[in-house]
C-alpha positions as CSV (number, residue, x, y, z in Angstrom):
1,M,-74.4,59.3,-7.9
2,N,-75.9,61.1,-10.8
3,V,-79.6,60.5,-10.3
4,R,-82.0,63.3,-11.4
5,P,-85.7,63.3,-10.8
6,T,-88.0,63.8,-13.7
7,G,-91.2,65.7,-14.4
8,W,-92.0,68.6,-12.2
9,R,-89.8,67.3,-9.5
10,R,-86.7,68.1,-11.5
11,L,-87.4,71.8,-10.7
12,L,-86.6,71.0,-7.1
13,A,-83.4,69.0,-7.8
14,L,-80.1,70.2,-6.2
15,S,-76.7,70.6,-7.8
16,T,-73.4,69.7,-6.1
17,E,-72.2,73.1,-7.1
18,L,-74.3,74.4,-4.2
19,V,-71.9,72.9,-1.8
20,D,-68.6,73.8,-3.5
21,F,-66.5,75.7,-0.9
22,D,-65.1,78.0,-3.4
23,A,-68.6,79.0,-4.8
24,R,-69.9,79.4,-1.3
25,G,-67.0,81.6,-0.3
26,F,-65.9,79.2,2.5
27,R,-62.4,78.7,3.9
28,T,-60.7,76.1,1.6
29,V,-57.8,74.8,3.4
30,P,-56.6,72.3,4.5
31,S,-57.5,70.6,1.2
32,A,-57.9,67.2,2.6
33,T,-60.5,68.6,5.1
34,R,-62.3,70.4,2.4
35,A,-62.5,67.3,0.2
36,Q,-64.1,65.3,3.1
37,L,-66.5,67.9,4.0
38,E,-67.6,68.6,0.5
39,S,-68.1,64.8,0.0
40,A,-70.3,64.8,3.1
41,A,-72.3,67.6,1.6
42,G,-72.4,65.8,-1.7
43,A,-73.9,62.7,0.0
44,F,-76.7,65.0,1.3
45,I,-77.4,66.3,-2.3
46,D,-77.5,62.7,-3.7
47,G,-79.9,61.6,-1.0
48,F,-82.1,64.6,-1.7
49,N,-82.2,63.9,-5.3
50,L,-82.8,60.2,-4.9
51,E,-85.7,60.8,-2.7
52,L,-87.2,63.2,-5.2
53,A,-86.7,60.6,-8.0
54,A,-88.0,57.4,-6.2
55,G,-88.3,57.6,-2.5
56,P,-88.1,56.2,0.2
57,V,-84.3,56.1,-0.5
58,D,-82.4,52.9,0.0
59,V,-79.3,54.2,1.6
60,S,-77.4,50.8,1.3
61,G,-75.9,52.1,-2.0
62,F,-73.9,54.6,0.0
63,T,-70.8,53.9,2.0
64,P,-71.6,53.1,5.7
65,H,-70.2,56.5,6.8
66,T,-72.3,58.6,4.4
67,R,-75.7,56.8,4.8
68,G,-76.8,59.1,7.5
69,L,-76.0,62.2,5.4
70,A,-78.0,60.7,2.5
71,A,-80.9,60.0,4.8
72,E,-80.7,63.6,5.9
73,G,-80.9,64.9,2.4
74,A,-83.7,62.5,1.7
75,A,-85.6,63.9,4.6
76,M,-85.4,67.3,3.2
77,A,-86.9,66.2,0.0
78,A,-89.6,64.2,1.7
79,V,-90.8,67.1,3.8
80,L,-90.8,69.4,0.8
81,L,-92.9,66.9,-1.1
82,D,-95.2,66.4,1.9
83,R,-95.7,70.2,2.4
84,L,-96.2,70.9,-1.3
85,S,-98.9,68.2,-1.6
86,P,-102.5,68.8,-0.6
87,R,-102.7,65.1,0.6
88,P,-101.7,64.0,4.1
89,A,-97.9,63.6,4.7
90,R,-96.7,60.3,3.5
91,H,-93.0,60.7,2.2
92,F,-91.5,61.6,5.6
93,P,-93.4,59.0,7.6
94,A,-92.2,56.4,5.0
95,L,-88.6,57.5,5.6
96,L,-89.1,57.2,9.4
97,R,-90.3,53.7,9.0
98,E,-87.4,52.8,6.7
99,H,-84.6,54.5,8.5
100,G,-85.9,55.9,11.9
101,Q,-84.2,53.3,13.9
102,R,-80.6,54.1,12.5
103,Y,-80.9,57.7,11.5
104,S,-83.6,59.4,13.5
105,Y,-81.4,62.4,14.4
106,L,-80.4,62.9,10.8
107,L,-84.0,62.6,9.5
108,Y,-85.3,65.4,11.8
109,V,-82.3,67.6,11.0
110,G,-83.1,67.1,7.3
111,A,-86.7,68.0,7.9
112,G,-85.5,71.4,9.2
113,W,-83.7,72.1,5.9
114,A,-87.1,71.9,4.2
115,M,-88.5,74.2,6.8
116,A,-85.8,76.7,6.0
117,K,-86.3,76.3,2.2
118,L,-90.0,77.0,2.5
119,R,-89.5,79.7,5.1
120,Y,-92.1,77.8,7.2
121,P,-90.6,77.3,10.6
122,G,-93.4,75.4,12.1
123,I,-93.0,71.7,13.3
124,G,-96.4,70.7,12.1
125,P,-97.1,67.0,11.8
126,L,-93.4,66.1,12.7
127,H,-94.4,66.5,16.4
128,A,-96.6,63.5,16.4
129,S,-93.7,61.1,15.3
130,D,-91.3,62.0,18.1
131,P,-92.4,64.9,20.4
132,L,-89.0,65.4,21.8
133,L,-86.6,64.6,19.0
134,C,-88.6,66.5,16.4
135,W,-87.2,69.8,17.8
136,L,-83.9,68.9,16.2
137,A,-85.6,70.2,13.0
138,Y,-84.8,73.7,14.2
139,D,-81.1,72.6,14.3
140,G,-81.5,71.7,10.6
141,Y,-83.2,75.0,10.0
142,G,-80.3,76.9,11.5
143,F,-77.7,74.9,9.7
144,C,-79.4,75.4,6.4
145,R,-79.7,79.2,7.0
146,G,-76.1,79.4,8.2
147,F,-74.6,77.3,5.4
148,F,-76.1,79.5,2.8
149,A,-75.9,82.8,4.6
150,S,-74.2,85.8,3.1
151,R,-71.9,88.0,5.3
152,R,-74.9,90.4,5.7
153,A,-77.2,87.5,6.8
154,L,-74.7,86.3,9.3
155,N,-74.5,89.8,10.7
156,R,-78.2,89.6,11.5
157,W,-77.5,86.6,13.6
158,R,-74.8,88.6,15.4
159,R,-77.1,91.5,16.1
160,H,-79.5,89.3,18.0
161,P,-81.3,91.6,20.5
162,G,-81.2,89.1,23.3
163,R,-84.9,88.1,23.3
164,C,-85.4,84.5,22.2
165,D,-88.4,82.4,21.5
166,A,-88.3,78.8,22.7
167,V,-86.5,77.4,19.6
168,C,-83.9,80.2,19.3
169,A,-81.2,78.2,21.1
170,I,-81.8,75.2,18.8
171,R,-81.4,77.4,15.7
172,Y,-78.0,78.7,17.0
173,Q,-76.9,75.1,17.6
174,G,-77.5,74.5,13.9
175,L,-75.8,77.7,12.9
176,G,-72.7,76.4,14.9
177,R,-72.8,73.1,12.8
178,S,-72.6,75.2,9.7
179,M,-69.4,76.9,11.0
180,W,-67.5,73.6,10.9
181,F,-68.1,73.7,7.1
182,R,-67.8,77.5,6.5
183,E,-64.4,77.6,8.3
184,C,-63.3,74.3,6.9
185,A,-62.9,72.9,10.4
186,D,-60.2,75.4,11.5
187,P,-60.6,75.5,15.3
188,S,-58.9,79.0,15.7
189,A,-61.1,80.5,12.9
190,I,-64.2,79.0,14.5
191,A,-63.4,80.3,17.9
192,A,-62.8,83.9,16.4
193,V,-66.2,83.8,14.6
194,I,-68.0,82.5,17.8
195,A,-66.5,85.3,19.8
196,S,-68.3,87.8,17.5
197,F,-71.7,86.5,18.4
198,P,-73.9,87.3,21.4
199,T,-72.5,85.9,24.6
200,A,-75.9,84.1,25.4
201,H,-75.6,81.9,22.3
202,R,-71.9,81.1,22.2
203,G,-72.5,77.8,24.2
204,D,-75.2,76.9,21.6
205,L,-72.7,77.6,18.8
206,W,-70.0,75.4,20.4
207,S,-72.5,72.6,20.8
208,G,-73.2,72.7,17.1
209,V,-69.5,72.8,16.2
210,A,-68.9,69.8,18.5
211,L,-71.7,67.8,16.8
212,A,-70.4,68.5,13.3
213,S,-66.9,67.7,14.3
214,V,-67.9,64.4,15.6
215,Y,-70.2,63.5,12.8
216,A,-68.7,65.0,9.7
217,G,-65.1,64.8,10.9
218,G,-62.4,65.7,8.4
219,V,-59.7,66.5,10.8
220,P,-56.7,64.8,12.5
221,T,-57.2,63.6,16.1
222,E,-55.1,66.4,17.5
223,T,-57.8,68.9,16.4
224,Y,-60.3,67.8,19.0
225,P,-58.2,68.7,22.1
226,Q,-57.6,72.1,20.5
227,L,-61.4,72.6,20.1
228,R,-61.8,71.7,23.8
229,R,-59.2,74.3,24.8
230,L,-60.6,77.0,22.6
231,A,-64.3,76.5,23.9
232,G,-63.1,77.7,27.3
233,T,-66.1,77.9,29.7
234,H,-68.3,76.3,27.1
235,G,-66.8,72.9,27.6
236,A,-70.0,71.3,28.8
237,A,-72.0,72.6,25.8
238,L,-69.2,71.2,23.6
239,A,-69.5,67.9,25.3
240,Q,-73.4,67.9,24.8
241,G,-73.0,68.4,21.1
242,A,-70.4,65.6,20.9
243,A,-72.8,63.3,22.9
244,F,-75.4,64.0,20.2
245,G,-73.0,63.0,17.6
246,A,-72.0,59.9,19.5
247,E,-75.6,58.8,19.7
248,A,-76.1,59.5,16.0
249,W,-73.2,57.3,15.1
250,Q,-74.0,54.6,17.7
251,A,-77.5,54.2,16.3
252,S,-76.1,53.9,12.8
253,G,-74.1,50.9,13.7
254,H,-71.0,52.2,11.8
255,P,-69.1,54.7,13.9
256,P,-65.9,55.8,12.2
257,E,-62.5,56.1,13.9
258,H,-62.6,59.9,14.0
259,A,-65.9,59.8,16.0
260,F,-64.3,57.7,18.8
261,A,-61.4,60.0,19.0
262,G,-63.5,63.2,18.9
263,V,-66.0,62.0,21.5
264,L,-63.3,61.0,23.9
265,A,-61.5,64.3,23.6
266,L,-64.6,66.4,23.9
267,T,-66.6,64.5,26.6
268,G,-63.9,62.7,28.5
269,V,-65.8,59.4,28.1
270,D,-65.9,56.8,25.4
271,L,-68.6,56.9,22.5
272,R,-70.8,54.3,24.0
273,E,-71.0,56.2,27.3
274,A,-71.6,59.6,25.8
275,A,-74.4,58.2,23.7
276,E,-75.9,56.7,26.8
277,W,-76.0,60.1,28.3
278,T,-78.6,61.2,25.6
279,W,-80.9,58.4,26.8
280,Q,-80.5,58.9,30.5
281,A,-81.2,62.6,30.0
282,R,-84.4,61.9,28.2
283,D,-86.0,60.4,31.3
284,G,-89.4,61.9,31.9
285,L,-89.2,64.2,28.8
286,D,-90.6,61.7,26.2
287,R,-94.2,62.9,26.6
288,A,-96.8,63.4,23.9
289,D,-96.8,67.1,24.6
290,A,-93.0,67.5,24.7
291,G,-92.1,71.1,23.6
292,P,-88.9,73.1,22.9
293,R,-88.4,73.8,26.6
294,D,-88.2,70.0,27.2
295,Y,-85.7,69.8,24.4
296,A,-83.7,72.5,26.3
297,R,-84.0,70.5,29.5
298,W,-82.6,67.5,27.6
299,R,-79.5,69.4,26.5
300,A,-79.1,71.0,29.9
301,R,-79.1,67.6,31.6
302,I,-76.4,66.2,29.2
303,Q,-74.3,69.3,30.0
304,Q,-74.8,68.6,33.6
305,Y,-73.5,65.0,33.1
306,A,-70.5,66.5,31.4
307,A,-69.9,69.0,34.1
308,E,-70.1,66.5,36.8
309,K,-68.1,63.7,35.2
310,T,-65.4,65.4,33.1
311,Y,-65.4,69.2,33.5
312,R,-64.8,69.5,37.2
């Protein structure tokens, strides 16, 4: 789609050149994987520009398997518009009303892109809309910072001193998702990169890799068992990320074939059951005052399900 916003909003518009793997210095082979991942990123860009032009975005014009990505891009634009306006937030709430039932995960991740763009890491009014799920915004924050990071910036993530605030692990999960794109979904390359990061965050990184692998795909089915082997002792974290991806696809109503294969390989259960883990694990955590530590408990419970049922 070639939709460009007008007026002052055109200054915020994004170009597809921003997600060109050559331009970013990403791994570019295999070519089929690169094409699919660039297409996924392109849907995000289109959703962003459409929201700037005339939100809330109607995602029905996108293919079923790219609608969530378009919604994610639209959420970034919506939060930018809300935070740049002196008026109460209205663009992101409108998107939630329109697409929250099918694409809630993607919307909060997209909100995190706006937080990264504005270098404003606070959740702010997002918390009122879903006090637990809103912490996914820090995953989006980490993904955005990772996707556009220079080598020098990535080294700052590697030199993490070991002291974390409550959202640190969520940011590393987002960074892990960006590795799926940066390394063009090459499992061995991803494993080598993760090994260069602090031990305390390798599980977070593998969780993000699994989420991206299930959602964005771009690889043959035999890649997923390879990911599981390479994750080693972080298998439960890998399964948790895959379960997040399973729920995101289940809610959309249009899970693709790669998601079924990926979830089964990474969790040991089918997509429907893995998605159900995410709901079972939320029991007692959906409170009005839910914070990032509750989000951490949510992830830990899912990992425990995986450990008990598939990683014995």
